[in-house]
Structures are given as structure tokens and as C-alpha cells.
mmCIF file of the N, C-alpha and C atoms, coordinates in Angstrom:
data_MODEL
# 
_entry.id   MODEL 
# 
loop_
_atom_site.group_PDB 
_atom_site.id 
_atom_site.type_symbol 
_atom_site.label_atom_id 
_atom_site.label_alt_id 
_atom_site.label_comp_id 
_atom_site.label_asym_id 
_atom_site.label_entity_id 
_atom_site.label_seq_id 
_atom_site.pdbx_PDB_ins_code 
_atom_site.Cartn_x 
_atom_site.Cartn_y 
_atom_site.Cartn_z 
_atom_site.occupancy 
_atom_site.B_iso_or_equiv 
_atom_site.pdbx_formal_charge 
_atom_site.auth_seq_id 
_atom_site.auth_comp_id 
_atom_site.auth_asym_id 
_atom_site.auth_atom_id 
_atom_site.pdbx_PDB_model_num 
ATOM 1   N N  . MET A 1 1  ? -123.316 -191.195 59.023 1.00 0.00 ? 1  MET A N  1 
ATOM 2   C CA . MET A 1 1  ? -122.461 -191.827 58.038 1.00 0.00 ? 1  MET A CA 1 
ATOM 3   C C  . MET A 1 1  ? -123.307 -192.774 57.194 1.00 0.00 ? 1  MET A C  1 
ATOM 4   N N  . ASN A 1 2  ? -123.305 -192.576 55.917 1.00 0.00 ? 2  ASN A N  1 
ATOM 5   C CA . ASN A 1 2  ? -124.037 -193.440 55.000 1.00 0.00 ? 2  ASN A CA 1 
ATOM 6   C C  . ASN A 1 2  ? -123.147 -194.578 54.536 1.00 0.00 ? 2  ASN A C  1 
ATOM 7   N N  . ILE A 1 3  ? -123.663 -195.773 54.600 1.00 0.00 ? 3  ILE A N  1 
ATOM 8   C CA . ILE A 1 3  ? -122.909 -196.945 54.165 1.00 0.00 ? 3  ILE A CA 1 
ATOM 9   C C  . ILE A 1 3  ? -123.457 -197.398 52.825 1.00 0.00 ? 3  ILE A C  1 
ATOM 10  N N  . ASP A 1 4  ? -122.571 -197.500 51.864 1.00 0.00 ? 4  ASP A N  1 
ATOM 11  C CA . ASP A 1 4  ? -122.935 -198.043 50.560 1.00 0.00 ? 4  ASP A CA 1 
ATOM 12  C C  . ASP A 1 4  ? -122.740 -199.557 50.647 1.00 0.00 ? 4  ASP A C  1 
ATOM 13  N N  . PHE A 1 5  ? -123.827 -200.281 50.759 1.00 0.00 ? 5  PHE A N  1 
ATOM 14  C CA . PHE A 1 5  ? -123.739 -201.727 50.952 1.00 0.00 ? 5  PHE A CA 1 
ATOM 15  C C  . PHE A 1 5  ? -123.096 -202.437 49.765 1.00 0.00 ? 5  PHE A C  1 
ATOM 16  N N  . ASP A 1 6  ? -123.032 -201.764 48.618 1.00 0.00 ? 6  ASP A N  1 
ATOM 17  C CA . ASP A 1 6  ? -122.355 -202.344 47.455 1.00 0.00 ? 6  ASP A CA 1 
ATOM 18  C C  . ASP A 1 6  ? -120.849 -202.446 47.665 1.00 0.00 ? 6  ASP A C  1 
ATOM 19  N N  . THR A 1 7  ? -120.322 -201.696 48.640 1.00 0.00 ? 7  THR A N  1 
ATOM 20  C CA . THR A 1 7  ? -118.881 -201.716 48.881 1.00 0.00 ? 7  THR A CA 1 
ATOM 21  C C  . THR A 1 7  ? -118.472 -202.752 49.926 1.00 0.00 ? 7  THR A C  1 
ATOM 22  N N  . LEU A 1 8  ? -119.422 -203.464 50.493 1.00 0.00 ? 8  LEU A N  1 
ATOM 23  C CA . LEU A 1 8  ? -119.121 -204.515 51.474 1.00 0.00 ? 8  LEU A CA 1 
ATOM 24  C C  . LEU A 1 8  ? -118.872 -205.831 50.746 1.00 0.00 ? 8  LEU A C  1 
ATOM 25  N N  . VAL A 1 9  ? -117.706 -206.408 50.974 1.00 0.00 ? 9  VAL A N  1 
ATOM 26  C CA . VAL A 1 9  ? -117.319 -207.638 50.276 1.00 0.00 ? 9  VAL A CA 1 
ATOM 27  C C  . VAL A 1 9  ? -116.847 -208.668 51.305 1.00 0.00 ? 9  VAL A C  1 
ATOM 28  N N  . PRO A 1 10 ? -117.440 -209.848 51.312 1.00 0.00 ? 10 PRO A N  1 
ATOM 29  C CA . PRO A 1 10 ? -116.961 -210.897 52.219 1.00 0.00 ? 10 PRO A CA 1 
ATOM 30  C C  . PRO A 1 10 ? -115.530 -211.320 51.869 1.00 0.00 ? 10 PRO A C  1 
ATOM 31  N N  . MET A 1 11 ? -114.801 -211.722 52.869 1.00 0.00 ? 11 MET A N  1 
ATOM 32  C CA . MET A 1 11 ? -113.402 -212.138 52.687 1.00 0.00 ? 11 MET A CA 1 
ATOM 33  C C  . MET A 1 11 ? -113.288 -213.234 51.634 1.00 0.00 ? 11 MET A C  1 
ATOM 34  N N  . ALA A 1 12 ? -114.177 -214.217 51.659 1.00 0.00 ? 12 ALA A N  1 
ATOM 35  C CA . ALA A 1 12 ? -114.098 -215.326 50.698 1.00 0.00 ? 12 ALA A CA 1 
ATOM 36  C C  . ALA A 1 12 ? -114.207 -214.816 49.263 1.00 0.00 ? 12 ALA A C  1 
ATOM 37  N N  . LYS A 1 13 ? -115.125 -213.887 49.028 1.00 0.00 ? 13 LYS A N  1 
ATOM 38  C CA . LYS A 1 13 ? -115.286 -213.335 47.681 1.00 0.00 ? 13 LYS A CA 1 
ATOM 39  C C  . LYS A 1 13 ? -114.045 -212.526 47.281 1.00 0.00 ? 13 LYS A C  1 
ATOM 40  N N  . ALA A 1 14 ? -113.487 -211.774 48.223 1.00 0.00 ? 14 ALA A N  1 
ATOM 41  C CA . ALA A 1 14 ? -112.288 -210.988 47.933 1.00 0.00 ? 14 ALA A CA 1 
ATOM 42  C C  . ALA A 1 14 ? -111.118 -211.905 47.576 1.00 0.00 ? 14 ALA A C  1 
ATOM 43  N N  . ASN A 1 15 ? -111.007 -213.027 48.281 1.00 0.00 ? 15 ASN A N  1 
ATOM 44  C CA . ASN A 1 15 ? -109.939 -213.996 47.996 1.00 0.00 ? 15 ASN A CA 1 
ATOM 45  C C  . ASN A 1 15 ? -110.117 -214.648 46.633 1.00 0.00 ? 15 ASN A C  1 
ATOM 46  N N  . GLN A 1 16 ? -111.347 -214.931 46.276 1.00 0.00 ? 16 GLN A N  1 
ATOM 47  C CA . GLN A 1 16 ? -111.622 -215.638 45.024 1.00 0.00 ? 16 GLN A CA 1 
ATOM 48  C C  . GLN A 1 16 ? -111.484 -214.739 43.798 1.00 0.00 ? 16 GLN A C  1 
ATOM 49  N N  . ASN A 1 17 ? -111.793 -213.457 43.943 1.00 0.00 ? 17 ASN A N  1 
ATOM 50  C CA . ASN A 1 17 ? -111.819 -212.597 42.774 1.00 0.00 ? 17 ASN A CA 1 
ATOM 51  C C  . ASN A 1 17 ? -111.368 -211.176 43.124 1.00 0.00 ? 17 ASN A C  1 
ATOM 52  N N  . PHE A 1 18 ? -110.065 -211.040 43.369 1.00 0.00 ? 18 PHE A N  1 
ATOM 53  C CA . PHE A 1 18 ? -109.551 -209.730 43.755 1.00 0.00 ? 18 PHE A CA 1 
ATOM 54  C C  . PHE A 1 18 ? -109.700 -208.705 42.638 1.00 0.00 ? 18 PHE A C  1 
ATOM 55  N N  . SER A 1 19 ? -109.653 -209.131 41.387 1.00 0.00 ? 19 SER A N  1 
ATOM 56  C CA . SER A 1 19 ? -109.803 -208.163 40.294 1.00 0.00 ? 19 SER A CA 1 
ATOM 57  C C  . SER A 1 19 ? -111.185 -207.517 40.335 1.00 0.00 ? 19 SER A C  1 
ATOM 58  N N  . GLN A 1 20 ? -112.194 -208.252 40.763 1.00 0.00 ? 20 GLN A N  1 
ATOM 59  C CA . GLN A 1 20 ? -113.534 -207.681 40.911 1.00 0.00 ? 20 GLN A CA 1 
ATOM 60  C C  . GLN A 1 20 ? -113.553 -206.657 42.057 1.00 0.00 ? 20 GLN A C  1 
ATOM 61  N N  . VAL A 1 21 ? -112.830 -206.943 43.124 1.00 0.00 ? 21 VAL A N  1 
ATOM 62  C CA . VAL A 1 21 ? -112.720 -206.008 44.238 1.00 0.00 ? 21 VAL A CA 1 
ATOM 63  C C  . VAL A 1 21 ? -112.013 -204.737 43.773 1.00 0.00 ? 21 VAL A C  1 
ATOM 64  N N  . ALA A 1 22 ? -110.930 -204.891 43.016 1.00 0.00 ? 22 ALA A N  1 
ATOM 65  C CA . ALA A 1 22 ? -110.202 -203.729 42.507 1.00 0.00 ? 22 ALA A CA 1 
ATOM 66  C C  . ALA A 1 22 ? -111.086 -202.879 41.601 1.00 0.00 ? 22 ALA A C  1 
ATOM 67  N N  . LYS A 1 23 ? -111.884 -203.523 40.782 1.00 0.00 ? 23 LYS A N  1 
ATOM 68  C CA . LYS A 1 23 ? -112.807 -202.796 39.909 1.00 0.00 ? 23 LYS A CA 1 
ATOM 69  C C  . LYS A 1 23 ? -113.824 -202.013 40.740 1.00 0.00 ? 23 LYS A C  1 
ATOM 70  N N  . LEU A 1 24 ? -114.301 -202.619 41.811 1.00 0.00 ? 24 LEU A N  1 
ATOM 71  C CA . LEU A 1 24 ? -115.247 -201.948 42.694 1.00 0.00 ? 24 LEU A CA 1 
ATOM 72  C C  . LEU A 1 24 ? -114.597 -200.739 43.377 1.00 0.00 ? 24 LEU A C  1 
ATOM 73  N N  . VAL A 1 25 ? -113.339 -200.879 43.760 1.00 0.00 ? 25 VAL A N  1 
ATOM 74  C CA . VAL A 1 25 ? -112.603 -199.740 44.334 1.00 0.00 ? 25 VAL A CA 1 
ATOM 75  C C  . VAL A 1 25 ? -112.496 -198.626 43.308 1.00 0.00 ? 25 VAL A C  1 
ATOM 76  N N  . ASP A 1 26 ? -112.218 -198.966 42.059 1.00 0.00 ? 26 ASP A N  1 
ATOM 77  C CA . ASP A 1 26 ? -112.153 -197.957 40.999 1.00 0.00 ? 26 ASP A CA 1 
ATOM 78  C C  . ASP A 1 26 ? -113.485 -197.232 40.843 1.00 0.00 ? 26 ASP A C  1 
ATOM 79  N N  . GLU A 1 27 ? -114.577 -197.962 40.961 1.00 0.00 ? 27 GLU A N  1 
ATOM 80  C CA . GLU A 1 27 ? -115.912 -197.375 40.779 1.00 0.00 ? 27 GLU A CA 1 
ATOM 81  C C  . GLU A 1 27 ? -116.378 -196.573 41.995 1.00 0.00 ? 27 GLU A C  1 
ATOM 82  N N  . LYS A 1 28 ? -116.143 -197.109 43.189 1.00 0.00 ? 28 LYS A N  1 
ATOM 83  C CA . LYS A 1 28 ? -116.708 -196.523 44.403 1.00 0.00 ? 28 LYS A CA 1 
ATOM 84  C C  . LYS A 1 28 ? -115.708 -195.728 45.237 1.00 0.00 ? 28 LYS A C  1 
ATOM 85  N N  . GLY A 1 29 ? -114.409 -195.945 45.003 1.00 0.00 ? 29 GLY A N  1 
ATOM 86  C CA . GLY A 1 29 ? -113.389 -195.250 45.782 1.00 0.00 ? 29 GLY A CA 1 
ATOM 87  C C  . GLY A 1 29 ? -112.908 -196.026 46.991 1.00 0.00 ? 29 GLY A C  1 
ATOM 88  N N  . MET A 1 30 ? -113.728 -196.999 47.438 1.00 0.00 ? 30 MET A N  1 
ATOM 89  C CA . MET A 1 30 ? -113.382 -197.741 48.639 1.00 0.00 ? 30 MET A CA 1 
ATOM 90  C C  . MET A 1 30 ? -114.173 -199.040 48.676 1.00 0.00 ? 30 MET A C  1 
ATOM 91  N N  . VAL A 1 31 ? -113.564 -200.056 49.264 1.00 0.00 ? 31 VAL A N  1 
ATOM 92  C CA . VAL A 1 31 ? -114.244 -201.328 49.517 1.00 0.00 ? 31 VAL A CA 1 
ATOM 93  C C  . VAL A 1 31 ? -113.925 -201.724 50.948 1.00 0.00 ? 31 VAL A C  1 
ATOM 94  N N  . ILE A 1 32 ? -114.916 -202.287 51.612 1.00 0.00 ? 32 ILE A N  1 
ATOM 95  C CA . ILE A 1 32 ? -114.739 -202.790 52.972 1.00 0.00 ? 32 ILE A CA 1 
ATOM 96  C C  . ILE A 1 32 ? -114.811 -204.310 52.912 1.00 0.00 ? 32 ILE A C  1 
ATOM 97  N N  . ILE A 1 33 ? -113.728 -204.956 53.341 1.00 0.00 ? 33 ILE A N  1 
ATOM 98  C CA . ILE A 1 33 ? -113.674 -206.415 53.362 1.00 0.00 ? 33 ILE A CA 1 
ATOM 99  C C  . ILE A 1 33 ? -114.182 -206.881 54.726 1.00 0.00 ? 33 ILE A C  1 
ATOM 100 N N  . LEU A 1 34 ? -115.169 -207.760 54.690 1.00 0.00 ? 34 LEU A N  1 
ATOM 101 C CA . LEU A 1 34 ? -115.747 -208.284 55.925 1.00 0.00 ? 34 LEU A CA 1 
ATOM 102 C C  . LEU A 1 34 ? -115.081 -209.599 56.320 1.00 0.00 ? 34 LEU A C  1 
ATOM 103 N N  . LYS A 1 35 ? -114.776 -209.714 57.579 1.00 0.00 ? 35 LYS A N  1 
ATOM 104 C CA . LYS A 1 35 ? -114.240 -210.966 58.124 1.00 0.00 ? 35 LYS A CA 1 
ATOM 105 C C  . LYS A 1 35 ? -115.159 -211.349 59.272 1.00 0.00 ? 35 LYS A C  1 
ATOM 106 N N  . HIS A 1 36 ? -115.766 -212.517 59.191 1.00 0.00 ? 36 HIS A N  1 
ATOM 107 C CA . HIS A 1 36 ? -116.766 -212.958 60.171 1.00 0.00 ? 36 HIS A CA 1 
ATOM 108 C C  . HIS A 1 36 ? -117.897 -211.927 60.266 1.00 0.00 ? 36 HIS A C  1 
ATOM 109 N N  . ASN A 1 37 ? -118.312 -211.413 59.104 1.00 0.00 ? 37 ASN A N  1 
ATOM 110 C CA . ASN A 1 37 ? -119.413 -210.449 58.982 1.00 0.00 ? 37 ASN A CA 1 
ATOM 111 C C  . ASN A 1 37 ? -119.163 -209.114 59.679 1.00 0.00 ? 37 ASN A C  1 
ATOM 112 N N  . LYS A 1 38 ? -117.907 -208.783 59.922 1.00 0.00 ? 38 LYS A N  1 
ATOM 113 C CA . LYS A 1 38 ? -117.564 -207.497 60.533 1.00 0.00 ? 38 LYS A CA 1 
ATOM 114 C C  . LYS A 1 38 ? -116.532 -206.800 59.657 1.00 0.00 ? 38 LYS A C  1 
ATOM 115 N N  . PRO A 1 39 ? -116.611 -205.469 59.542 1.00 0.00 ? 39 PRO A N  1 
ATOM 116 C CA . PRO A 1 39 ? -115.592 -204.740 58.759 1.00 0.00 ? 39 PRO A CA 1 
ATOM 117 C C  . PRO A 1 39 ? -114.211 -204.994 59.345 1.00 0.00 ? 39 PRO A C  1 
ATOM 118 N N  . ASN A 1 40 ? -113.295 -205.414 58.499 1.00 0.00 ? 40 ASN A N  1 
ATOM 119 C CA . ASN A 1 40 ? -111.953 -205.739 58.991 1.00 0.00 ? 40 ASN A CA 1 
ATOM 120 C C  . ASN A 1 40 ? -110.856 -205.065 58.176 1.00 0.00 ? 40 ASN A C  1 
ATOM 121 N N  . TYR A 1 41 ? -111.069 -204.910 56.881 1.00 0.00 ? 41 TYR A N  1 
ATOM 122 C CA . TYR A 1 41 ? -110.071 -204.289 56.013 1.00 0.00 ? 41 TYR A CA 1 
ATOM 123 C C  . TYR A 1 41 ? -110.745 -203.244 55.138 1.00 0.00 ? 41 TYR A C  1 
ATOM 124 N N  . PHE A 1 42 ? -110.055 -202.160 54.896 1.00 0.00 ? 42 PHE A N  1 
ATOM 125 C CA . PHE A 1 42 ? -110.553 -201.109 54.015 1.00 0.00 ? 42 PHE A CA 1 
ATOM 126 C C  . PHE A 1 42 ? -109.555 -200.935 52.878 1.00 0.00 ? 42 PHE A C  1 
ATOM 127 N N  . ILE A 1 43 ? -110.035 -201.009 51.667 1.00 0.00 ? 43 ILE A N  1 
ATOM 128 C CA . ILE A 1 43 ? -109.182 -200.779 50.499 1.00 0.00 ? 43 ILE A CA 1 
ATOM 129 C C  . ILE A 1 43 ? -109.642 -199.467 49.880 1.00 0.00 ? 43 ILE A C  1 
ATOM 130 N N  . LEU A 1 44 ? -108.721 -198.523 49.802 1.00 0.00 ? 44 LEU A N  1 
ATOM 131 C CA . LEU A 1 44 ? -109.029 -197.186 49.293 1.00 0.00 ? 44 LEU A CA 1 
ATOM 132 C C  . LEU A 1 44 ? -108.272 -196.923 48.009 1.00 0.00 ? 44 LEU A C  1 
ATOM 133 N N  . ASN A 1 45 ? -108.889 -196.163 47.109 1.00 0.00 ? 45 ASN A N  1 
ATOM 134 C CA . ASN A 1 45 ? -108.114 -195.698 45.966 1.00 0.00 ? 45 ASN A CA 1 
ATOM 135 C C  . ASN A 1 45 ? -107.227 -194.554 46.443 1.00 0.00 ? 45 ASN A C  1 
ATOM 136 N N  . ASN A 1 46 ? -106.336 -194.093 45.594 1.00 0.00 ? 46 ASN A N  1 
ATOM 137 C CA . ASN A 1 46 ? -105.359 -193.098 46.009 1.00 0.00 ? 46 ASN A CA 1 
ATOM 138 C C  . ASN A 1 46 ? -106.018 -191.807 46.484 1.00 0.00 ? 46 ASN A C  1 
ATOM 139 N N  . GLN A 1 47 ? -107.052 -191.329 45.796 1.00 0.00 ? 47 GLN A N  1 
ATOM 140 C CA . GLN A 1 47 ? -107.706 -190.084 46.183 1.00 0.00 ? 47 GLN A CA 1 
ATOM 141 C C  . GLN A 1 47 ? -108.353 -190.197 47.563 1.00 0.00 ? 47 GLN A C  1 
ATOM 142 N N  . GLU A 1 48 ? -109.030 -191.289 47.814 1.00 0.00 ? 48 GLU A N  1 
ATOM 143 C CA . GLU A 1 48 ? -109.648 -191.486 49.129 1.00 0.00 ? 48 GLU A CA 1 
ATOM 144 C C  . GLU A 1 48 ? -108.583 -191.593 50.223 1.00 0.00 ? 48 GLU A C  1 
ATOM 145 N N  . TYR A 1 49 ? -107.454 -192.225 49.901 1.00 0.00 ? 49 TYR A N  1 
ATOM 146 C CA . TYR A 1 49 ? -106.363 -192.331 50.870 1.00 0.00 ? 49 TYR A CA 1 
ATOM 147 C C  . TYR A 1 49 ? -105.780 -190.955 51.174 1.00 0.00 ? 49 TYR A C  1 
ATOM 148 N N  . GLU A 1 50 ? -105.599 -190.137 50.144 1.00 0.00 ? 50 GLU A N  1 
ATOM 149 C CA . GLU A 1 50 ? -105.106 -188.769 50.350 1.00 0.00 ? 50 GLU A CA 1 
ATOM 150 C C  . GLU A 1 50 ? -106.084 -187.973 51.213 1.00 0.00 ? 50 GLU A C  1 
ATOM 151 N N  . ASN A 1 51 ? -107.391 -188.130 50.959 1.00 0.00 ? 51 ASN A N  1 
ATOM 152 C CA . ASN A 1 51 ? -108.404 -187.456 51.778 1.00 0.00 ? 51 ASN A CA 1 
ATOM 153 C C  . ASN A 1 51 ? -108.311 -187.891 53.228 1.00 0.00 ? 51 ASN A C  1 
ATOM 154 N N  . TYR A 1 52 ? -108.139 -189.186 53.445 1.00 0.00 ? 52 TYR A N  1 
ATOM 155 C CA . TYR A 1 52 ? -107.998 -189.728 54.791 1.00 0.00 ? 52 TYR A CA 1 
ATOM 156 C C  . TYR A 1 52 ? -106.777 -189.124 55.492 1.00 0.00 ? 52 TYR A C  1 
ATOM 157 N N  . LEU A 1 53 ? -105.640 -189.067 54.791 1.00 0.00 ? 53 LEU A N  1 
ATOM 158 C CA . LEU A 1 53 ? -104.433 -188.509 55.395 1.00 0.00 ? 53 LEU A CA 1 
ATOM 159 C C  . LEU A 1 53 ? -104.614 -187.046 55.754 1.00 0.00 ? 53 LEU A C  1 
ATOM 160 N N  . THR A 1 54 ? -105.268 -186.289 54.898 1.00 0.00 ? 54 THR A N  1 
ATOM 161 C CA . THR A 1 54 ? -105.507 -184.874 55.160 1.00 0.00 ? 54 THR A CA 1 
ATOM 162 C C  . THR A 1 54 ? -106.343 -184.692 56.422 1.00 0.00 ? 54 THR A C  1 
ATOM 163 N N  . ILE A 1 55 ? -107.427 -185.437 56.521 1.00 0.00 ? 55 ILE A N  1 
ATOM 164 C CA . ILE A 1 55 ? -108.295 -185.342 57.699 1.00 0.00 ? 55 ILE A CA 1 
ATOM 165 C C  . ILE A 1 55 ? -107.556 -185.786 58.948 1.00 0.00 ? 55 ILE A C  1 
ATOM 166 N N  . ARG A 1 56 ? -106.814 -186.882 58.850 1.00 0.00 ? 56 ARG A N  1 
ATOM 167 C CA . ARG A 1 56 ? -106.063 -187.389 60.007 1.00 0.00 ? 56 ARG A CA 1 
ATOM 168 C C  . ARG A 1 56 ? -105.051 -186.365 60.484 1.00 0.00 ? 56 ARG A C  1 
ATOM 169 N N  . ASN A 1 57 ? -104.329 -185.746 59.557 1.00 0.00 ? 57 ASN A N  1 
ATOM 170 C CA . ASN A 1 57 ? -103.313 -184.778 59.937 1.00 0.00 ? 57 ASN A CA 1 
ATOM 171 C C  . ASN A 1 57 ? -103.927 -183.540 60.587 1.00 0.00 ? 57 ASN A C  1 
ATOM 172 N N  . LYS A 1 58 ? -105.076 -183.084 60.090 1.00 0.00 ? 58 LYS A N  1 
ATOM 173 C CA . LYS A 1 58 ? -105.776 -181.959 60.720 1.00 0.00 ? 58 LYS A CA 1 
ATOM 174 C C  . LYS A 1 58 ? -106.195 -182.323 62.137 1.00 0.00 ? 58 LYS A C  1 
ATOM 175 N N  . TYR A 1 59 ? -106.688 -183.532 62.310 1.00 0.00 ? 59 TYR A N  1 
ATOM 176 C CA . TYR A 1 59 ? -107.105 -184.009 63.628 1.00 0.00 ? 59 TYR A CA 1 
ATOM 177 C C  . TYR A 1 59 ? -105.911 -184.054 64.588 1.00 0.00 ? 59 TYR A C  1 
ATOM 178 N N  . TYR A 1 60 ? -104.791 -184.578 64.135 1.00 0.00 ? 60 TYR A N  1 
ATOM 179 C CA . TYR A 1 60 ? -103.596 -184.644 64.977 1.00 0.00 ? 60 TYR A CA 1 
ATOM 180 C C  . TYR A 1 60 ? -103.146 -183.250 65.390 1.00 0.00 ? 60 TYR A C  1 
ATOM 181 N N  . LYS A 1 61 ? -103.185 -182.293 64.454 1.00 0.00 ? 61 LYS A N  1 
ATOM 182 C CA . LYS A 1 61 ? -102.778 -180.933 64.782 1.00 0.00 ? 61 LYS A CA 1 
ATOM 183 C C  . LYS A 1 61 ? -103.688 -180.327 65.842 1.00 0.00 ? 61 LYS A C  1 
ATOM 184 N N  . LEU A 1 62 ? -104.980 -180.585 65.764 1.00 0.00 ? 62 LEU A N  1 
ATOM 185 C CA . LEU A 1 62 ? -105.913 -180.105 66.787 1.00 0.00 ? 62 LEU A CA 1 
ATOM 186 C C  . LEU A 1 62 ? -105.606 -180.708 68.146 1.00 0.00 ? 62 LEU A C  1 
ATOM 187 N N  . ILE A 1 63 ? -105.307 -181.997 68.165 1.00 0.00 ? 63 ILE A N  1 
ATOM 188 C CA . ILE A 1 63 ? -104.977 -182.667 69.423 1.00 0.00 ? 63 ILE A CA 1 
ATOM 189 C C  . ILE A 1 63 ? -103.700 -182.081 70.016 1.00 0.00 ? 63 ILE A C  1 
ATOM 190 N N  . ILE A 1 64 ? -102.696 -181.871 69.177 1.00 0.00 ? 64 ILE A N  1 
ATOM 191 C CA . ILE A 1 64 ? -101.423 -181.313 69.654 1.00 0.00 ? 64 ILE A CA 1 
ATOM 192 C C  . ILE A 1 64 ? -101.641 -179.921 70.238 1.00 0.00 ? 64 ILE A C  1 
ATOM 193 N N  . LYS A 1 65 ? -102.433 -179.078 69.544 1.00 0.00 ? 65 LYS A N  1 
ATOM 194 C CA . LYS A 1 65 ? -102.724 -177.738 70.060 1.00 0.00 ? 65 LYS A CA 1 
ATOM 195 C C  . LYS A 1 65 ? -103.421 -177.808 71.415 1.00 0.00 ? 65 LYS A C  1 
ATOM 196 N N  . GLU A 1 66 ? -104.362 -178.741 71.551 1.00 0.00 ? 66 GLU A N  1 
ATOM 197 C CA . GLU A 1 66 ? -105.077 -178.887 72.811 1.00 0.00 ? 66 GLU A CA 1 
ATOM 198 C C  . GLU A 1 66 ? -104.155 -179.335 73.931 1.00 0.00 ? 66 GLU A C  1 
ATOM 199 N N  . ILE A 1 67 ? -103.280 -180.284 73.636 1.00 0.00 ? 67 ILE A N  1 
ATOM 200 C CA . ILE A 1 67 ? -102.335 -180.761 74.653 1.00 0.00 ? 67 ILE A CA 1 
ATOM 201 C C  . ILE A 1 67 ? -101.415 -179.631 75.089 1.00 0.00 ? 67 ILE A C  1 
ATOM 202 N N  . ILE A 1 68 ? -100.916 -178.878 74.132 1.00 0.00 ? 68 ILE A N  1 
ATOM 203 C CA . ILE A 1 68 ? -100.030 -177.758 74.469 1.00 0.00 ? 68 ILE A CA 1 
ATOM 204 C C  . ILE A 1 68 ? -100.785 -176.719 75.285 1.00 0.00 ? 68 ILE A C  1 
ATOM 205 N N  . SER A 1 69 ? -101.991 -176.393 74.846 1.00 0.00 ? 69 SER A N  1 
ATOM 206 C CA . SER A 1 69 ? -102.802 -175.402 75.559 1.00 0.00 ? 69 SER A CA 1 
ATOM 207 C C  . SER A 1 69 ? -103.093 -175.846 76.990 1.00 0.00 ? 69 SER A C  1 
ATOM 208 N N  . ASP A 1 70 ? -103.458 -177.096 77.162 1.00 0.00 ? 70 ASP A N  1 
ATOM 209 C CA . ASP A 1 70 ? -103.788 -177.617 78.492 1.00 0.00 ? 70 ASP A CA 1 
ATOM 210 C C  . ASP A 1 70 ? -102.578 -177.695 79.412 1.00 0.00 ? 70 ASP A C  1 
ATOM 211 N N  . ASN A 1 71 ? -101.390 -177.757 78.841 1.00 0.00 ? 71 ASN A N  1 
ATOM 212 C CA . ASN A 1 71 ? -100.177 -177.951 79.646 1.00 0.00 ? 71 ASN A CA 1 
ATOM 213 C C  . ASN A 1 71 ? -99.169  -176.824 79.461 1.00 0.00 ? 71 ASN A C  1 
ATOM 214 N N  . LEU A 1 72 ? -99.622  -175.665 79.025 1.00 0.00 ? 72 LEU A N  1 
ATOM 215 C CA . LEU A 1 72 ? -98.716  -174.573 78.685 1.00 0.00 ? 72 LEU A CA 1 
ATOM 216 C C  . LEU A 1 72 ? -97.854  -174.139 79.863 1.00 0.00 ? 72 LEU A C  1 
ATOM 217 N N  . GLU A 1 73 ? -98.448  -173.992 81.024 1.00 0.00 ? 73 GLU A N  1 
ATOM 218 C CA . GLU A 1 73 ? -97.671  -173.552 82.194 1.00 0.00 ? 73 GLU A CA 1 
ATOM 219 C C  . GLU A 1 73 ? -96.583  -174.562 82.547 1.00 0.00 ? 73 GLU A C  1 
ATOM 220 N N  . ALA A 1 74 ? -96.899  -175.836 82.520 1.00 0.00 ? 74 ALA A N  1 
ATOM 221 C CA . ALA A 1 74 ? -95.897  -176.868 82.820 1.00 0.00 ? 74 ALA A CA 1 
ATOM 222 C C  . ALA A 1 74 ? -94.800  -176.873 81.779 1.00 0.00 ? 74 ALA A C  1 
ATOM 223 N N  . LEU A 1 75 ? -95.165  -176.679 80.521 1.00 0.00 ? 75 LEU A N  1 
ATOM 224 C CA . LEU A 1 75 ? -94.159  -176.654 79.446 1.00 0.00 ? 75 LEU A CA 1 
ATOM 225 C C  . LEU A 1 75 ? -93.251  -175.440 79.589 1.00 0.00 ? 75 LEU A C  1 
ATOM 226 N N  . LYS A 1 76 ? -93.816  -174.305 79.973 1.00 0.00 ? 76 LYS A N  1 
ATOM 227 C CA . LYS A 1 76 ? -92.987  -173.103 80.207 1.00 0.00 ? 76 LYS A CA 1 
ATOM 228 C C  . LYS A 1 76 ? -92.015  -173.339 81.343 1.00 0.00 ? 76 LYS A C  1 
ATOM 229 N N  . GLU A 1 77 ? -92.498  -173.998 82.383 1.00 0.00 ? 77 GLU A N  1 
ATOM 230 C CA . GLU A 1 77 ? -91.635  -174.287 83.539 1.00 0.00 ? 77 GLU A CA 1 
ATOM 231 C C  . GLU A 1 77 ? -90.505  -175.245 83.141 1.00 0.00 ? 77 GLU A C  1 
ATOM 232 N N  . LEU A 1 78 ? -90.807  -176.223 82.322 1.00 0.00 ? 78 LEU A N  1 
ATOM 233 C CA . LEU A 1 78 ? -89.776  -177.160 81.876 1.00 0.00 ? 78 LEU A CA 1 
ATOM 234 C C  . LEU A 1 78 ? -88.756  -176.491 80.975 1.00 0.00 ? 78 LEU A C  1 
ATOM 235 N N  . ALA A 1 79 ? -89.172  -175.460 80.257 1.00 0.00 ? 79 ALA A N  1 
ATOM 236 C CA . ALA A 1 79 ? -88.283  -174.780 79.323 1.00 0.00 ? 79 ALA A CA 1 
ATOM 237 C C  . ALA A 1 79 ? -87.261  -173.896 80.022 1.00 0.00 ? 79 ALA A C  1 
ATOM 238 N N  . LYS A 1 80 ? -87.461  -173.611 81.305 1.00 0.00 ? 80 LYS A N  1 
ATOM 239 C CA . LYS A 1 80 ? -86.512  -172.740 82.040 1.00 0.00 ? 80 LYS A CA 1 
ATOM 240 C C  . LYS A 1 80 ? -85.187  -173.402 82.239 1.00 0.00 ? 80 LYS A C  1 
# 
């Protein structure tokens, strides 16, 4: 995972100048707000948020398939 250090913004700077943070989100697609020098908040533009939802939903579907596959016999027994 490559980190664009230009997208890291300290909480104090974000509080003082949110319009600058919004502009950075427009340019980069995402900004990471640091709290106590650790990533704490992620601000995404709409396209990045849609991408995140798509990936998350695919991941959830894989997990559900695995759970069903691992427990198929028990689920069949419960369905009787």
C-alpha cells in the first residue's frame, strides 16, 4: 500500500482550515486526519467512497459464502 504523505493532515490544521482539507480531497480523492500522530479519520470523495462500498460488499459476499459452505450440513439439518 502506497501512502501519499500529502494526504496526511493533522487534526489542528483540519480544524483551522477545513476548506483547504476539502480542496485536498478534491485533488487527491482522500485525506487522512491524524489525531495524536495516528490516522483517525478518513475523508473520501464520492467516487472513492463508492469504490470502498463496492470492495466491502464483495468481501462480505465472500465471507457469507464461506460461512455457508463451512456450515452447509448444519444448515441443511436446521432446515428440516
